[in-house]
N, C-alpha and C positions, 0 to 999 in steps of 0.2 A: 935898730930898735931892740932893746932887750926886754924880756919879760920874765918874771918870776912866777911860777905856778906852785902852789902849795896844796897838798892834799891832807885831809884829816879824816879819820874814820878807820874802819876795819877793812883791811885789804881783801881778806877772804870774802867778806860780805858784799863789798862793792866791786868785786872782780870784773863783772861785765861792763859796768860804767867806766872803770879804769881802762879797760881795753878799748872802748869806744873813743875815749879821750886821746889815748896814745896813738891810735891809728887814724885820727881825724885827717891828718895830712895825706895819708894814703887814699882815703875815701875822696878827699878833694881832688886829688890827681886823677883818680879813676873816672869820676863824674866829668871832669873837665875834658879828658881825652875822649870819652864817649860822645860828648856833645860836639867836639871838634870833628870827629869822624862822621857823625850824622850831618853836620853842617856841610862838610865837604861833599858828601854823597848827594845831598840835595842840590848843591850849587853846581857841581861839575859832573855828576852822574848822568851818563847818556843812556837813554832807553829804559829809564825806571818807569814802572807802571804807576797808574793813579793810586792803586791800593798800597804799593810800597811807599809812595810819597806821603800818603795819609798816615801810614804806620810810623814812618820816620818823624813826621811832624808831631805825632802824639808822643813818641819817645822823647823827643826834644823838649816838649812841654813837661813831661813827667820828671825829667832830669834837671829842670830848671831849679836853681837854688839862688835865692836873693843874695847878692854880695859876691857871687862866684864869677860874674862877668865883670872883668876889669877893663 
């Protein structure tokens, strides 16, 4: 699939938004990897305390982004 993205506006004025758009792929990868590490720790981690389990479940919930789970 090919996509064409076109930006209009003042680059200097919209600098922060432009950076967010450019690095959206990096953000996606980071969130995905963090969720996989949490999932792995919850599933295979031996000897995790109830407190750690609750924390990991909360982090997993916080990092949930609709559309990121394929």
